[in-house]
C-alpha positions, 0 to 999 in steps of 0.5 A: 500500500502506498501512502504519502508523506507531507513536507512543508513549503519550498526551500530558499535556493541557498537552503536547497539540499542536493537532489534526493537530499534532505534539508530544512523545510519552511512553512507551507504556502496557503493551500486551497480546496483543490490542493487539499483534495489532491493531498487527501485523495493520495493519502487514502490511495497513493496510486489514485488516478488523476482522472478520478481525483479530478472527477471527485473534485469537479475540475479537469484532469489537467488542473489536477496534473498541474497542481500535483506537479506544483505540490511536489515541486514546492516540497509540500507533497511526496508520494512514496511507499512507507515501510516498517523498518523494523519489519524489513530487518533493520534491527536498530532504530532510535530517537536520539535527544541531543543537547547543544552548547549553542544554537542547534541549527548547525548540529541539525544541518549536519545530522540531516545530511546523514543517510541514517537520519530519517527525521531531524527537528530542532526542539524546545525543552529538554533537548535542542535536537531530536534525530530519528536514526535507522541502522541495520544493527546495534553496532551501526547505531553505536557508530552513529551515536558516537558520530553525533557525540563527536560533532562540535557543539554537542554536549550530551545525547540520550538514545531511545531504542525502538523495541517495536513500531506500534503506530506510524501514520501519515494520513492526517490530511491537509487541513489545519483549520479549514473545513473538511474537503468532501471526497467521495471514493469511486470504484474504477478498475 
């Protein structure tokens, strides 16, 4: 089953990551009902046809195609298969809490470049940065946490090893405070 992951809006050119890379994201541009309808339809079924989405939303297929491309180009929408890493045999997944001696952005930027980093956020509270890391085994996880500890500005880390993935969903929709978009599923072969 394909699900979609959402990102917030475009990156400034100076902040653009390398193709296929990761980097900081910014607040999303304002989405209208058509944008939200596309996102919600693809969250339910990442393989939904543009024709069916267009019919459901009452717009042309060309409009859906154009809006979809813009949502993807703006890093608001990414349609991808979501997996359970533990179920795939990755034996070491953890959330690492990181305290820094100063502004945390440089630490977050560096960790976000690593293949092992699936999720990196700057936070308020006990930790300055949270990084979700995925490794093939515990030895590799130890190596990653040692790399984090060696970064300039890192004071301490605390790792929370995942024992089992209980819930992982990306179907929260595109609404923040707007009224729901009514999308009626159809049965098309």
